N, C-alpha and C positions, 0 to 999 in steps of 0.2 A: 658524639657531640652533645654537650649538655644543653638542655632546653632552657628557655627564659624562665619557665615555671620553676625549675630546680635552682636556677641562679637566685631567684627571689627568695626561695625557701632557705638557701644557704646564707643569705644576708640576715636571716633571723637568728642564726647561731651566734651566740656571744663569743667574742674572741677569746681564745685560750682554753676553750672547753674540749675535753676528750669526748668524741662523738661516736655513737653507735647508729649506723644507718641500717635500719631494719627493712629488709626487702630491697637490697641495694641494686639488684639487677646487674648492670655492667660497671658499677662503681663510678659513675660520672660525678655524683655528688661528693663522695670522699676525695676524689682527685681534685675537684674544684676547691674544696675546703682547705686542703693542704697547699695547693698551688697559690692560693690567695693569702696564705698565712693566717687563716681564720682559726684553724685547729691544728695543734701539734701532733695529734694522733687520732686516727679514725679506724673503727672496726666496720668493715664492709660485710654485712651479714645477709644471708639468703638461705632459703630452705632448698633451693635447687642447685644441683652441681653444675649443670650446663652454663647458666649465666655467671656463676662464680669462676668458671674456667676462663670465660671471656674477660671478666673483671680482673683476674690475675694478670692476663696479658696486657690489659690497658694500664694497670698500675705499674707493671714492669717497664712499659714503654716510656713512662714519665720518671722512672727511677725512684719511685716512692715506696718501694718494698719495705723500707725500714720505718715508715710512718703510717702505712695503711696495712692492716692485717685482715686477710680473708678468713671468714668464719662460716662454716656450714652449721646453721642453727635454725631451729624452729622458734621463731620469735626471739625472746630474750634468754632462751634456755642456756646458751653457751656464751653469752655476752660477759666479758670480764667486769669485775666489780669496780674498776676505776672509771668506767664510762659515766660522764656527768650529764650529757645531753643525748636524747634519742630523737631520731627523725623517722617518722613513719609516713610515707608519702606514696601517692599514686595507686591507692587501692580503695575498695569500698568501705563504708563505715563499719559494717558488721565484722569484716575481716580485721580492721584496725582495732576495734573494740575488743575482739577476742584476744588479739596479741597482747594488748595492755592488761586485760583482766587475767589472762593466763600467767602473766609475770608475777602476780601476787605482790608480796612485800618488796620485791626488787624495785618496783616503781617508786617507792618512797625514797630511795637513795638517789634518784635522779634530780638534778636541779631544774631541768626543764624538758618537756616532751613536746615536740613539734609535729603536728598531725595535719596532713592535707589529704582529704578524701575526695574522690572524683564524683561523688554525689552524696546526698543526705547530710549536708553540713548542718542543717537544722537539728537533726538527730544527734550529731556530734556535740553541738552546743548544749542540748538538753541533757545529754549524758554527763558532760562535764559539770553542769549545774546541779544535777541530781546527786553527783558524787561529793559536791561541796568543794570541788577543786577551784583554783584561781586561774583565770585567763590572764596571761602576762603579755601576750602579743597577739595581734590579729592582722592579717594582710590580705587584701584583695589582689588577685593576679589575673590578668587577661593575656592569654598566650595562644596564638594560632587559632583565633576565633572561639576559644573556649573560656569559660569563667571558672576560676578556682578561688577557694578561700583556705588559707593556711592559718592554723590556730596553734599557739604555744600556750602550755599551761603547766602549773606545778601543783603538787598535792597538798599545799597549804590550804587550810580551811578558809572558805569564803562564803559570802551570802549568795543566795540563788540569783540567777539571771532573770530578768523580766521576760515576758512573752515577746516583747518587741526586740529585746537583745537576742533572744534565741532565734528569731526569724531573720532579722536584718543585720545583726552584728553588734558588737559592743562599742563603747565609746573609743576604744583603742584603734578602730578602723578610721582611716582618713576618709570620712564620708563626704567631704567637699571635693575630693578628687574627681575630675571629670570622668575618668574611666569608671569609677564606682557609681557615679550618677547615671551613666549609660547602663550599667548593670541593673540599677534600680528600675529604670524605665523598661528594660527587657522583662524583668520579673512582673512588673505591673501589666505589661501587654499580655504575658502568658495567662495571668489570672483573668483578665478581661475576656480573653478568647474562650476560656473554659466557662465563664459565667454566661456567655452568649448562647452556649449550646446546652446549658443545664435546664432540665425540666423544673417547673415551679416547686415541685415537692422534693427536689433533690436535697438530701441531707447534708451535702457538702456546702451548700450556699452560705450559711452563717459563718462557717470557718473561712471560706474563700473571701467573703466580704470583709471580715476582720483582718485577714492578711493583706488585702488590698489597701485598707485604711492605714495599716502600719507601714507598708511600702511607700504610700503617698506622703507620709510624714517625713520620709527621708529626702524627698526632693527639695533641692535648694533653688529658690526662685530669685 
């Protein structure tokens, strides 16, 4: 069963794109993309044979064998050249970053890369900014009590993100959405709790206070 998180990520895929789902696990995302008519063809890629065997059975049960291809691949290593969009979701930042960087020039051929990391989204934005890449979409997702940020980018050159954008998200986020506002309040509460237990000489205080200021700026009154 596909999660709400993956449904929201699927909605970020532009209609008509050939998609490579990197780290597909059981192929729930590729099945959804084909089922909803979002993508005419999807490559379900994973480095593990076990999940791919389950993915193959899931795909067959929907009769999508002609539109979803199972590929045993370490990252982009065996992804066909006609893939236009890549989805890298449900893993840590450093794993996602390694997959993208190991792909080398292959990344330049993609029209969009959608990344959702289960932590360190700030580092993801900073990495995108440092590379000079362009954020094309950004979405806040709340699913089963957890907060997620999915970011789509392309390799076209862009100016750097500000520190505020790196921490709280770009203008592409629907920041007035009540769900995002609740997320901001949770981040503010986390920082306040840390500050209450910090010693006066704690080197983290200036950074935490700056982060608190930036999160407070996002609150709509």
